[in-house]
DRENROLUM-181927 format. One record per atom (N, C-alpha, C): residue number from 1; residue in one letter; atom name; x, y, z. Coordinates in Angstrom, 2 decimals, padded with zeros to 5 digits. Example, Ala and Ser with C-alpha at 12.3 -4.5 7.8 and 13.67 -1.06 7.14 Angstrom:
! DRENROLUM-181927
+-----+------+------+---------+---------+---------+
!  nr ! rest ! atom !      px !      py !      pz !
+-----+------+------+---------+---------+---------+
!   1 !    A !    N !  013.19 ! -005.69 !  007.80 !
!   1 !    A !   CA !  012.30 ! -004.50 !  007.80 !
!   1 !    A !    C !  013.20 ! -003.30 !  007.80 !
!   2 !    S !    N !  012.85 ! -002.25 !  007.08 !
!   2 !    S !   CA !  013.67 ! -001.06 !  007.14 !
!   2 !    S !    C !  012.90 !  000.03 !  007.87 !
+-----+------+------+---------+---------+---------+
//
This chain:
! DRENROLUM-181927
+-----+------+------+---------+---------+---------+
!  nr ! rest ! atom !      px !      py !      pz !
+-----+------+------+---------+---------+---------+
!   1 !    X !    N !  085.07 !  050.37 !  282.79 !
!   1 !    X !   CA !  086.16 !  050.36 !  283.22 !
!   1 !    X !    C !  086.41 !  049.59 !  281.18 !
!   2 !    X !    N !  085.41 !  048.57 !  281.03 !
!   2 !    X !   CA !  085.80 !  048.12 !  279.66 !
!   2 !    X !    C !  085.40 !  049.22 !  278.70 !
!   3 !    X !    N !  084.03 !  049.99 !  279.12 !
!   3 !    X !   CA !  082.90 !  050.19 !  278.35 !
!   3 !    X !    C !  084.29 !  051.69 !  277.75 !
!   4 !    X !    N !  084.89 !  052.41 !  278.61 !
!   4 !    X !   CA !  086.16 !  053.02 !  278.62 !
!   4 !    X !    C !  087.32 !  052.77 !  277.13 !
!   5 !    X !    N !  087.40 !  051.62 !  277.68 !
!   5 !    X !   CA !  088.80 !  051.08 !  276.69 !
!   5 !    X !    C !  088.49 !  051.35 !  275.17 !
!   6 !    X !    N !  087.70 !  050.42 !  274.43 !
!   6 !    X !   CA !  087.15 !  050.48 !  273.42 !
!   6 !    X !    C !  087.17 !  052.56 !  272.65 !
!   7 !    X !    N !  086.61 !  053.22 !  273.20 !
!   7 !    X !   CA !  086.40 !  054.56 !  273.09 !
!   7 !    X !    C !  087.91 !  055.52 !  272.97 !
!   8 !    X !    N !  088.97 !  054.74 !  274.19 !
!   8 !    X !   CA !  090.00 !  055.41 !  273.87 !
!   8 !    X !    C !  090.94 !  054.71 !  272.48 !
!   9 !    X !    N !  090.44 !  053.33 !  272.53 !
!   9 !    X !   CA !  091.07 !  052.71 !  270.59 !
!   9 !    X !    C !  090.21 !  053.41 !  269.74 !
!  10 !    X !    N !  089.14 !  053.78 !  269.65 !
!  10 !    X !   CA !  088.87 !  054.40 !  268.72 !
!  10 !    X !    C !  089.35 !  056.00 !  268.53 !
!  11 !    X !    N !  089.59 !  056.49 !  270.14 !
!  11 !    X !   CA !  090.01 !  058.36 !  269.43 !
!  11 !    X !    C !  091.52 !  058.31 !  268.99 !
!  12 !    X !    N !  092.31 !  056.89 !  269.53 !
!  12 !    X !   CA !  093.60 !  057.07 !  269.11 !
!  12 !    X !    C !  093.81 !  056.79 !  267.20 !
!  13 !    X !    N !  093.09 !  055.39 !  267.23 !
!  13 !    X !   CA !  092.53 !  055.39 !  265.92 !
!  13 !    X !    C !  092.52 !  056.47 !  265.25 !
!  14 !    X !    N !  091.32 !  057.17 !  265.55 !
!  14 !    X !   CA !  091.06 !  058.53 !  264.93 !
!  14 !    X !    C !  091.75 !  059.75 !  264.60 !
!  15 !    X !    N !  092.76 !  060.04 !  265.29 !
!  15 !    X !   CA !  094.34 !  060.52 !  265.87 !
!  15 !    X !    C !  095.20 !  060.22 !  264.77 !
!  16 !    X !    N !  095.48 !  058.45 !  264.92 !
!  16 !    X !   CA !  096.48 !  058.15 !  263.53 !
!  16 !    X !    C !  095.74 !  058.47 !  261.93 !
!  17 !    X !    N !  094.33 !  058.27 !  261.84 !
!  17 !    X !   CA !  093.56 !  058.39 !  260.40 !
!  17 !    X !    C !  094.13 !  059.95 !  260.42 !
!  18 !    X !    N !  093.88 !  060.83 !  261.40 !
!  18 !    X !   CA !  093.76 !  062.16 !  260.89 !
!  18 !    X !    C !  095.64 !  062.68 !  260.70 !
!  19 !    X !    N !  096.33 !  061.74 !  261.23 !
!  19 !    X !   CA !  097.81 !  062.48 !  260.94 !
!  19 !    X !    C !  098.06 !  061.95 !  260.10 !
!  20 !    X !    N !  098.08 !  060.59 !  259.46 !
!  20 !    X !   CA !  098.35 !  060.26 !  258.38 !
!  20 !    X !    C !  097.57 !  060.78 !  257.06 !
!  21 !    X !    N !  096.47 !  061.52 !  257.33 !
!  21 !    X !   CA !  095.39 !  062.28 !  256.09 !
!  21 !    X !    C !  096.48 !  063.24 !  256.55 !
!  22 !    X !    N !  096.45 !  064.37 !  257.09 !
!  22 !    X !   CA !  097.11 !  065.04 !  257.06 !
!  22 !    X !    C !  098.79 !  065.27 !  256.82 !
!  23 !    X !    N !  099.76 !  064.65 !  257.11 !
!  23 !    X !   CA !  100.87 !  064.24 !  256.57 !
!  23 !    X !    C !  100.87 !  063.88 !  254.93 !
!  24 !    X !    N !  099.85 !  063.46 !  254.23 !
!  24 !    X !   CA !  098.92 !  062.97 !  252.63 !
!  24 !    X !    C !  098.99 !  064.56 !  252.02 !
!  25 !    X !    N !  098.08 !  065.19 !  253.16 !
!  25 !    X !   CA !  097.85 !  066.86 !  252.82 !
!  25 !    X !    C !  098.95 !  067.05 !  252.36 !
!  26 !    X !    N !  100.28 !  067.49 !  253.23 !
!  26 !    X !   CA !  101.21 !  068.38 !  253.06 !
!  26 !    X !    C !  101.68 !  068.04 !  252.12 !
!  27 !    X !    N !  102.19 !  066.15 !  252.16 !
!  27 !    X !   CA !  102.86 !  066.06 !  251.21 !
!  27 !    X !    C !  102.55 !  066.52 !  249.76 !
!  28 !    X !    N !  101.41 !  066.61 !  249.39 !
!  28 !    X !   CA !  100.32 !  066.43 !  247.91 !
!  28 !    X !    C !  100.31 !  068.42 !  247.71 !
!  29 !    X !    N !  100.81 !  068.71 !  248.77 !
!  29 !    X !   CA !  100.65 !  070.49 !  248.49 !
!  29 !    X !    C !  102.65 !  070.69 !  248.69 !
!  30 !    X !    N !  102.99 !  069.91 !  248.70 !
!  30 !    X !   CA !  104.34 !  070.20 !  248.80 !
!  30 !    X !    C !  104.80 !  069.59 !  247.33 !
!  31 !    X !    N !  104.53 !  069.32 !  246.87 !
!  31 !    X !   CA !  104.18 !  068.40 !  245.55 !
!  31 !    X !    C !  104.06 !  069.46 !  244.65 !
!  32 !    X !    N !  102.51 !  069.78 !  244.97 !
!  32 !    X !   CA !  102.01 !  070.68 !  244.00 !
!  32 !    X !    C !  102.93 !  072.25 !  243.43 !
!  33 !    X !    N !  103.35 !  072.86 !  245.12 !
!  33 !    X !   CA !  103.50 !  074.19 !  245.17 !
!  33 !    X !    C !  105.59 !  073.50 !  244.40 !
!  34 !    X !    N !  106.11 !  072.64 !  244.84 !
!  34 !    X !   CA !  107.18 !  072.21 !  244.20 !
!  34 !    X !    C !  106.91 !  072.68 !  242.02 !
!  35 !    X !    N !  106.20 !  071.98 !  241.37 !
!  35 !    X !   CA !  105.88 !  071.29 !  240.23 !
!  35 !    X !    C !  105.27 !  072.67 !  240.25 !
!  36 !    X !    N !  104.69 !  073.88 !  240.56 !
!  36 !    X !   CA !  104.45 !  074.75 !  240.16 !
!  36 !    X !    C !  105.86 !  076.34 !  240.07 !
!  37 !    X !    N !  106.39 !  076.18 !  240.98 !
!  37 !    X !   CA !  107.62 !  076.77 !  240.71 !
!  37 !    X !    C !  108.68 !  076.63 !  239.49 !
!  38 !    X !    N !  108.96 !  075.34 !  239.26 !
!  38 !    X !   CA !  109.42 !  074.43 !  238.49 !
!  38 !    X !    C !  108.70 !  074.86 !  237.00 !
!  39 !    X !    N !  107.63 !  075.06 !  237.01 !
!  39 !    X !   CA !  106.98 !  075.57 !  235.60 !
!  39 !    X !    C !  107.18 !  076.97 !  235.67 !
!  40 !    X !    N !  107.29 !  078.00 !  236.82 !
!  40 !    X !   CA !  107.60 !  079.56 !  236.79 !
!  40 !    X !    C !  108.60 !  079.64 !  236.79 !
!  41 !    X !    N !  109.97 !  079.03 !  236.75 !
!  41 !    X !   CA !  111.38 !  078.85 !  236.95 !
!  41 !    X !    C !  111.46 !  078.31 !  235.16 !
!  42 !    X !    N !  111.17 !  077.72 !  235.09 !
!  42 !    X !   CA !  111.28 !  077.43 !  233.14 !
!  42 !    X !    C !  110.89 !  078.58 !  232.33 !
!  43 !    X !    N !  109.48 !  079.13 !  232.39 !
!  43 !    X !   CA !  108.97 !  079.73 !  232.21 !
!  43 !    X !    C !  110.05 !  080.98 !  231.54 !
!  44 !    X !    N !  110.38 !  081.19 !  233.23 !
!  44 !    X !   CA !  111.21 !  082.54 !  233.35 !
!  44 !    X !    C !  112.88 !  082.29 !  232.70 !
!  45 !    X !    N !  112.63 !  081.48 !  232.46 !
!  45 !    X !   CA !  114.57 !  080.87 !  232.40 !
!  45 !    X !    C !  114.13 !  081.03 !  230.39 !
!  46 !    X !    N !  112.72 !  080.33 !  230.01 !
!  46 !    X !   CA !  112.86 !  080.87 !  228.92 !
!  46 !    X !    C !  112.45 !  081.93 !  227.71 !
!  47 !    X !    N !  111.93 !  082.55 !  228.83 !
!  47 !    X !   CA !  111.98 !  084.44 !  228.52 !
!  47 !    X !    C !  113.25 !  084.92 !  228.40 !
!  48 !    X !    N !  114.14 !  084.64 !  229.10 !
!  48 !    X !   CA !  115.66 !  085.16 !  229.31 !
!  48 !    X !    C !  116.15 !  084.42 !  228.09 !
!  49 !    X !    N !  116.16 !  083.75 !  227.88 !
!  49 !    X !   CA !  117.26 !  082.72 !  226.83 !
!  49 !    X !    C !  116.83 !  083.43 !  225.43 !
!  50 !    X !    N !  115.50 !  083.51 !  225.40 !
!  50 !    X !   CA !  114.43 !  084.17 !  224.05 !
!  50 !    X !    C !  114.87 !  085.42 !  224.02 !
!  51 !    X !    N !  115.41 !  086.34 !  224.87 !
!  51 !    X !   CA !  115.70 !  087.77 !  224.67 !
!  51 !    X !    C !  117.03 !  087.34 !  224.39 !
!  52 !    X !    N !  117.99 !  086.73 !  225.38 !
!  52 !    X !   CA !  119.21 !  087.19 !  224.66 !
!  52 !    X !    C !  119.23 !  086.52 !  223.37 !
!  53 !    X !    N !  119.08 !  085.07 !  222.64 !
!  53 !    X !   CA !  118.88 !  084.74 !  221.34 !
!  53 !    X !    C !  118.71 !  085.82 !  220.74 !
!  54 !    X !    N !  117.36 !  086.74 !  221.04 !
!  54 !    X !   CA !  117.04 !  087.83 !  219.75 !
!  54 !    X !    C !  118.43 !  089.35 !  219.42 !
!  55 !    X !    N !  118.81 !  089.13 !  220.71 !
!  55 !    X !   CA !  119.87 !  090.11 !  220.90 !
!  55 !    X !    C !  121.52 !  089.97 !  220.02 !
!  56 !    X !    N !  121.27 !  088.75 !  220.36 !
!  56 !    X !   CA !  122.40 !  088.04 !  220.08 !
!  56 !    X !    C !  122.36 !  087.95 !  217.99 !
!  57 !    X !    N !  120.78 !  087.35 !  217.35 !
!  57 !    X !   CA !  121.01 !  087.73 !  216.61 !
!  57 !    X !    C !  120.57 !  088.98 !  216.19 !
!  58 !    X !    N !  119.59 !  089.84 !  216.57 !
!  58 !    X !   CA !  120.05 !  091.10 !  216.36 !
!  58 !    X !    C !  121.58 !  091.86 !  215.40 !
!  59 !    X !    N !  122.34 !  091.53 !  216.75 !
!  59 !    X !   CA !  123.90 !  091.85 !  216.58 !
!  59 !    X !    C !  124.10 !  091.47 !  215.63 !
!  60 !    X !    N !  124.05 !  090.15 !  215.54 !
!  60 !    X !   CA !  125.01 !  089.69 !  214.77 !
!  60 !    X !    C !  124.83 !  089.68 !  213.13 !
!  61 !    X !    N !  123.14 !  090.19 !  212.64 !
!  61 !    X !   CA !  122.66 !  091.00 !  211.71 !
!  61 !    X !    C !  123.14 !  092.25 !  211.20 !
!  62 !    X !    N !  122.93 !  092.80 !  212.21 !
!  62 !    X !   CA !  123.98 !  094.38 !  211.74 !
!  62 !    X !    C !  125.00 !  094.41 !  211.66 !
!  63 !    X !    N !  125.69 !  093.53 !  212.38 !
!  63 !    X !   CA !  127.01 !  093.62 !  211.86 !
!  63 !    X !    C !  127.20 !  093.06 !  210.79 !
!  64 !    X !    N !  126.82 !  091.53 !  210.10 !
!  64 !    X !   CA !  126.57 !  091.15 !  208.51 !
!  64 !    X !    C !  126.01 !  092.14 !  207.78 !
!  65 !    X !    N !  125.71 !  092.69 !  207.76 !
!  65 !    X !   CA !  124.84 !  093.89 !  207.13 !
!  65 !    X !    C !  125.94 !  095.20 !  207.04 !
!  66 !    X !    N !  126.37 !  095.78 !  207.66 !
!  66 !    X !   CA !  127.51 !  096.39 !  208.04 !
!  66 !    X !    C !  128.31 !  096.10 !  207.35 !
!  67 !    X !    N !  129.19 !  094.63 !  207.25 !
!  67 !    X !   CA !  130.36 !  094.36 !  206.69 !
!  67 !    X !    C !  130.15 !  094.19 !  205.02 !
!  68 !    X !    N !  128.94 !  093.56 !  204.26 !
!  68 !    X !   CA !  128.34 !  093.62 !  203.07 !
!  68 !    X !    C !  128.34 !  095.63 !  203.03 !
!  69 !    X !    N !  127.88 !  096.28 !  203.47 !
!  69 !    X !   CA !  127.82 !  097.49 !  203.35 !
!  69 !    X !    C !  128.92 !  098.00 !  202.69 !
!  70 !    X !    N !  129.72 !  098.06 !  203.48 !
!  70 !    X !   CA !  131.48 !  097.85 !  203.50 !
!  70 !    X !    C !  132.39 !  097.55 !  202.23 !
!  71 !    X !    N !  131.63 !  095.71 !  202.04 !
!  71 !    X !   CA !  132.55 !  095.61 !  201.52 !
!  71 !    X !    C !  131.99 !  095.90 !  199.53 !
!  72 !    X !    N !  130.95 !  096.06 !  200.18 !
!  72 !    X !   CA !  130.03 !  096.71 !  198.16 !
!  72 !    X !    C !  131.31 !  097.57 !  197.56 !
!  73 !    X !    N !  131.29 !  098.74 !  198.45 !
!  73 !    X !   CA !  132.22 !  099.35 !  197.19 !
!  73 !    X !    C !  133.05 !  099.25 !  197.16 !
!  74 !    X !    N !  133.94 !  097.70 !  197.71 !
!  74 !    X !   CA !  135.18 !  097.40 !  196.66 !
!  74 !    X !    C !  134.83 !  096.38 !  195.85 !
!  75 !    X !    N !  133.29 !  095.66 !  195.50 !
!  75 !    X !   CA !  132.91 !  095.52 !  193.86 !
!  75 !    X !    C !  133.46 !  095.66 !  193.00 !
!  76 !    X !    N !  134.34 !  095.18 !  192.54 !
!  76 !    X !   CA !  134.66 !  096.02 !  190.79 !
!  76 !    X !    C !  134.42 !  094.46 !  189.82 !
!  77 !    X !    N !  134.00 !  093.78 !  190.07 !
!  77 !    X !   CA !  133.20 !  092.37 !  189.10 !
!  77 !    X !    C !  133.91 !  091.52 !  189.14 !
!  78 !    X !    N !  135.45 !  091.88 !  189.76 !
!  78 !    X !   CA !  136.02 !  090.60 !  189.55 !
!  78 !    X !    C !  136.08 !  089.87 !  190.73 !
!  79 !    X !    N !  136.02 !  088.83 !  191.04 !
!  79 !    X !   CA !  135.63 !  087.68 !  191.78 !
!  79 !    X !    C !  136.71 !  087.66 !  193.06 !
!  80 !    X !    N !  137.46 !  087.19 !  192.37 !
!  80 !    X !   CA !  138.79 !  086.45 !  192.35 !
!  80 !    X !    C !  139.31 !  087.70 !  193.62 !
!  81 !    X !    N !  139.44 !  089.20 !  192.73 !
!  81 !    X !   CA !  139.77 !  090.12 !  193.83 !
!  81 !    X !    C !  139.04 !  090.33 !  194.86 !
!  82 !    X !    N !  137.80 !  090.08 !  194.32 !
!  82 !    X !   CA !  136.68 !  091.11 !  196.03 !
!  82 !    X !    C !  137.02 !  089.34 !  196.63 !
!  83 !    X !    N !  136.82 !  088.30 !  196.24 !
!  83 !    X !   CA !  137.67 !  087.44 !  197.77 !
!  83 !    X !    C !  138.66 !  087.85 !  198.11 !
!  84 !    X !    N !  139.62 !  088.00 !  197.79 !
!  84 !    X !   CA !  141.01 !  088.96 !  198.41 !
!  84 !    X !    C !  140.57 !  090.00 !  199.11 !
!  85 !    X !    N !  139.60 !  090.76 !  199.07 !
!  85 !    X !   CA !  139.67 !  091.61 !  199.97 !
!  85 !    X !    C !  138.61 !  091.45 !  201.11 !
!  86 !    X !    N !  137.97 !  090.53 !  200.97 !
!  86 !    X !   CA !  136.81 !  090.02 !  201.57 !
!  86 !    X !    C !  137.79 !  089.41 !  202.85 !
!  87 !    X !    N !  138.86 !  088.73 !  202.00 !
!  87 !    X !   CA !  139.62 !  087.85 !  203.42 !
!  87 !    X !    C !  140.53 !  088.49 !  204.46 !
!  88 !    X !    N !  140.82 !  090.19 !  203.76 !
!  88 !    X !   CA !  141.70 !  090.86 !  204.40 !
!  88 !    X !    C !  139.92 !  091.34 !  205.15 !
!  89 !    X !    N !  139.38 !  091.96 !  205.00 !
!  89 !    X !   CA !  138.67 !  092.07 !  205.91 !
!  89 !    X !    C !  138.10 !  091.35 !  207.19 !
+-----+------+------+---------+---------+---------+
//
């Protein structure tokens, strides 16, 4: 009977060590997967924001260009009169 007790204690200790190792492996895996997910989400968000900024910039520059082309026909060499035309637009 005395011979069995150390064997049981070793088995329990081995099971405890194995359980702790599995818990740590699971925790590290979860942290790694969370990191990869956050990184991918950040890349996606950055790409989307860059696309939105690009479209906004393009439309703004197009509006400025259209305004300049429209206002160019009103330029007669007088800056004061032109300023009045621009304020009306």
